[in-house]
N, C-alpha and C positions, 0 to 999 in steps of 0.2 A: 504494500500500500504506500502510495506516495505521501510525503509529509502533508501536503495540502488536504488530501482526503482524510488522513488521520486526524488532523486538527478540526475538521468539520464535525467529528464525532465527539470532541471534547465538550461541546455545549449541546449535545443531543438532548432534546426534551426527555424528561424522566420517563414519560409514557412509552417512548420508543425503546427504552432499555428495560422496561418492566417485563417480568416473566409471568405468563398466565398460569393459573392453577385451576384444578378441577373443583376445589372446595377446601374448606379449612381442615388441616391435618389434626386429628384428635386421638390417633391410636399410638400407644407407646411403641417405639421402634424395637424390633427383636434384637438390635445391636446393643440394647441396654442389658442384655443377658438372658432374655427369655425367648430362645429360638424355638421354632416349631419342631425342631428335632430334639428338643430337650434343653437342659441347662447349657449355656454357651459362655465362652469367654466374653465378658462385657467390654464394649468399647469405653475407654475412659470418658467421664462426663465432659471434660473440657476438650475432647477431640471432635465433638459435634460442631457443625457449622450453623450459625444463625442466619436467617434471611436478611438481616440488616448488615451482615458482613459484606463489604463492597471492595472491589478492586478498581482503582483508578485507571481510566483509559490511557492517560499520558501522565507519567510521573516526573517529567522533566521540570526543572525549576522555572524555566522561561514560560512553559505552557501554563503552569499553575499560577504564576504571577500575572500572566495576561488574563486568565479566567477570573481571578480574584479582583483585579482592577476593573474588570467589566461588570462586576456585581452578579455574575452568573454562577451556577453550581457546576463543578467539574463533572464530566461524564464518568460513570462508573458501572461496572458489571456486578451482578449478584455472584458471590463466590459459591463454587460447587462444593459438595461434600454431604456427608450423612446428616440427617436431621433427627432430633430426639423424637419428634412426633411425625408420624406418617399418615397418609390418606387412605391407603388400601389395606383391607384385611388380607394379610399375606396368604392365609389358607384358602382364599377364594380367588386369588389372582390368576388370570389366564394371559400370559405374555406371548408375544410373537416377535420374531427377529427376521429381518430381510436384508439382503445386500443387493445393490443395484449399480449400474454403470460399469465402467471398465475395471479390470482387475488391478490390484494394488497389493504390495507386500503388507501383511498385517491384518487382512480381513478375518482370517481364521482366529487370530489372536484376540480380536475384539469379540467375536462370537463366543469364544471360550470364556473370556472374562465376564461377559454378560451372564452366561449360564451359571458359572461357578458362584458369582455374587448373588444372583437371584436364589439359587438353591441353598447354598451353605449359610449365607448371611441373613437371608430373609425367609427361608423355608418355603419358597415357591417351587412347587413340583410340576406345575402345568405350563411347560414352555414349548412353544411350537416354532419350527423353522419353516419359513415361507420360501419355497423353491423359486429360483429365477426371478428375483426381484418382485416388482408389483404384479407381474404376470401371474405369480403363484396365488394371488388373491382372487383371480378371475376364474370361475368354473369352466369357462369355454376352453381354456388352455389345458385343463386336465392334469395339472401338476399336483402330485400328492404332497400333503403336509408331512413334515418330519418332526418326530418327537425328540427333543433335545434334553439331555441330562448329563451329569458329570462324566459318566462312563463314555458316552458318545463323543464328547469333546476333549477327552483327556490328552490326546496326542495330536490334535489337529493343528496346533501352532507350529509343528515341525514341518509343515507343508505350505507351499504357496497357494495362491488362488483362494477360493471359498467353497466350503462343503455345501453351501446352499445354492451355488450357481448365481448367475446374474443376467440381467437384461436391461433394456432401456425403454422407458416411457410407453405411451400409447393408450393409457386408460384415463377415465375421468375420475375426479375425486368422489363424485356421487356413487359411481360403480364400486370404487374401493371401499368406501364407508359402508355401503350395503353389505359387502362381503365380510367386513370386520364385525358388523352387527350379527350376521348369521353365525359367525364363528365364536361369538361371545368374547371377543378380545377386549381386555381392559387396558393393556399397554402395548404399543407398537414401537419397536426400536428400528430405525431406518439408518443403515450404514451406507453412505454414499456421498457423492459430490454434488455439484451445483444442481444438476437435473433431479437427482434423488431428493435433495433438500427442498427444492421447489414443490415436488410432489408431496413431501411430508407436510409442508406448510399448507398446501391446498387441502390435504386430508384433515389437518387440525382445524382449519377454517370451517370445513363442512361439518365436522364433529361438533364444533361450537354452535353452529347454526341449528343443528338438530337437538342441542341440549344434552348430548351424551356424555357420560363419564368415562371417557377413553383418552388416555394420555399418549402423546406422540413425542418421542425423544430422538433426536438425530445424533449420530456420531460422524463428524465430517471426514470424508475419505476423498482425497484427491492427490494423486501422485505428483501433480504439478505444483502443489502447495499454494493454490490460488484462491482459496476461500477467504472472503473478506472477514476481518475481525478475528481471525484465527492465526496465531503466530506460526504454528507448525502443524501440518497435517500428518497423520501417521503414514508410514511407508516412504516418506520423503528421504529420510536419512539412509534407508536401505537402498533406495534408487540412486542416491548420490554415490554411495559406496560402490555399487556395481558399475555405474556409469564411469566413475573415475578409473576403474580397472580397464574398461574399454578404451578410454582415452590413452592410457599407458600403452595398450596394445597397438593403437593407431600410431602412436609416436614410434614404437619399435618398428612397425612396418615402414614408416616414412623415412627413418634414418637408414633403413636397410637397402635402399635403392637410390640411384642418382635422380635428383629432382623428385624426391618422393613426397607425396601428399597423403596424409590420413584425414579422411572426411568422416565425421561421426554425427549422425542425426539422433537427437534425444527428444524425449517427450517435452511438451510445453506448447500447448495449443494457443493460449493467449498470454501466457506468462513464462518467462525464461529462467525460472529459479533453478531448475535441475541443471541446465546447461551452464549457467553462471557459477553455481556452487560447486559442481563437479570439476569445472575448469580450475577453480581455486584449489580444490582438494588435490588435484594431480599436478598442477603447475607445468603442464606440457603443451597446453593449447596456445596457439599463436593468434587465432581469430575466434571470437565467440559472437555468434549472430543470434539475436533474440527478437521476439515480436515487438518489444517496447522501443527498440532503436532502429531507425531507418538506416538502410545502407544501399549503395549503388553497386552494380557490377561493372559497367563500362565507365570510361572516362578516367582522367588523371587521379581522381580521388576514389575510384571504385575498387572493389575487391580484386579484380583480375590483374590490374596493373601492379597493385601492392604485392599480390602473391608472386607475380613474376619477378619483381625486384627482390623479394625475400629469397626465392629459390636461387636466384643468381648469387646472392650474398651468402646464404647459409646452407643451401642444398636440400632443405627439407622444410615441411610445414605441417601443422595440425590445425584443422578447422572443426569447430564444434558448432552445430546449428540446431536450434530448437525448431520443432516441427511447424510452429506457427509463424516463423520468421519469413520475411521476403514475400509475403502473399501479394504484394503489389505487382509482382511479375506475372500474376495469373488473373489480373483484373478483368480481362475480356473473356474469361472462360466460364463465368457464372458461378453461383454458389449453391451448394446443397447442404442439407442438415440431416442429422441422425434423428432417431425417434424421440430423443430428449430435447431436441431443438438446438443442439450444438452445431455450429458451422463446421462442415467437413473440409478441412484445408487441403489444398493441392500439395503434392509431394515435393517439398523444397529440397530434400536431400538428393533425389534423382536429378532434379532440375540443375542444381549446383554442380553435381558430378558431370553431367552432360555439357554444361556451359564451360567449365574449366577445361575439359578435354578438347572441346571445339576451339577454344581460344589458343591453347598451346599447339594444337594441330595446325591452325591457320598461321601461326608464327613459326612453324616448323621447328619447334623446340621439344626436347625430350620431356616426358612427364610419366611418372609412375604413381597413379592415384589408386588408393584403396578406399572403397566406400563401405561403411559399417552402419547398419541400422539394428541396434540391440533392443529395440523397444519392447518386444514381447518377452524377451529373456528377462528384462528388468521388471516388467509388470508382474510376472509370475514367480518371482523369487520369494523364498520365505523371508520373513522379517528378521533383521539382525537383532542382537541383544538389546540395543538401545530402543529400537522401535517396539520390540516385544514388551518391554517395561512400560513404554508410553501407552501402548494399546491396552495394557492391563489397567492402568489408571483411568483411561477414557471409559472403558467398560464399567468399571466400578462406579465412577462418578455418574454415569448415565443411569445406572440402576438406582442410586441414591435419589437422584432427581425424580425419576419416574415414580418410585414408591412414595415420595412426599407429595405426589399429585401434581407435579409441575408438567407443563405441556408446551408444545410449539417452540421448543428450544433445542439447541445443540450444545454439546460439551466442547469447549475450546480451552486453549491455554493462552493466558495474557499476562504479561509482566511476571512470569514465573509462577503464576497461580492458575488453577483450573477454575473456569467460570462458566456461568450460564449465559449463552448468547441467544437472543431472539432470532429464530430462523429468518424472519422477515428482514432483519438487518443484514444477516450474512449473505443473503442472495441478491441484495440490491446492486452490487457491483463486484467485479472480480479484483482480487489483489494482484498488483503488478509490481515489477521492479521500478523503483524510482530512478530515472536516468541521471539524477543529480545526487543520489544517495550513496551511502557507504559501500553497499554491495557492488554496485556497478563501477564505482571508482576503484575498488580493489581489483576488479577484473581487468580494468584498463591498465592499472599499475602492474599487475602480475603478467599480463600478456604483452604489454607494449603496443597494443592494438591502436592504429590510427582511427579517425572518425569513419572512414570508408564511405564518405558522402562527398559528392562534388560541390555541394553548397555549404559544407561544414556545419550543418544544422542538426541538432538533436531534437527529436520530437518526443 
């Protein structure tokens, strides 16, 4: 998120940061020591979180000074965590879990954390897995429901992908809520990215319109790390780790041949966080191309002439490109969208590989280019240790929120705290790299990359 967009949230009206609830929580939490499975280790009294515990959106001195001088209240999120009083009678809860959108490291880890927390900490025995995302709620697709328990999920975190399968969009909120009513679902956990969260918000709105007591809680999943108001999405660190290994391989290939070029295309439909962060992690990339920064191919400031000069000087180069970069080169070919409404970008990786080869062939200069697209390998990788821990926290916090009767929210991390973010806020805009921020400045310093623009303008 750019600085200007972040500052706009500092003075968000309190209503926009408010978390909806299904009703007043009046039941003592099983975490106090009275589990449905018998006497349990009680959570220390001071370990519970109060609803009035808030986490400031921006903790910088300048931001707070500006807010105070304006006479406005600083924006803050409700802190996530277990509550002493909960809304649902745990013995009667029927929970459902679904995953939707593209695959991402950590999906199984979140499912596991949700099930284990529901079962062991709250005594919930009726947990359903919805197969293939929102499709699984629709009778016409014929997907069977899956019963989830600790035995079923004990080892799933060792594998990539999702045991529940995934799909994208195509249903109305009215149809989905009809199905949830037929299934007598009390809590729906939606694990997914922008499209999934938009669907979850629409379901929560329809539930509210009907006056139902059904909670909807999101766990933000996007390998691109582009969900607004969420500092880090799960799977991102795993993606960066795997991508950095690929960049190292591309560098090895590049230095192994005269005028060698390693070209790596990474995920990043609208935001270049994986490309930028992986380039920093490996420090072998010479050019990083992302959706947020314009670049030219032709002309004295364009990529091709800069690349030619570098090969003449150093003999090799590594280019990292995010999948959504350079889409201006396809502006006359039209746009299509997937079932979730996401724009399907043209293949910038193949386009760049063909353009570079054609340029050097026209100049009758030697070129040894290796093009690598590891996207599906990265997406399907199991979560690393850091992401596994993070997924566990997200799953636990999601259950705490749901059992307390909170709804239409997602669990995010902000200023090193887990918080409740209204889904409506998270889906308003995508998080992007700030062209004038620390991350992109570090990439430029680490690569020595020029502007690659004939008019020297950053957009």
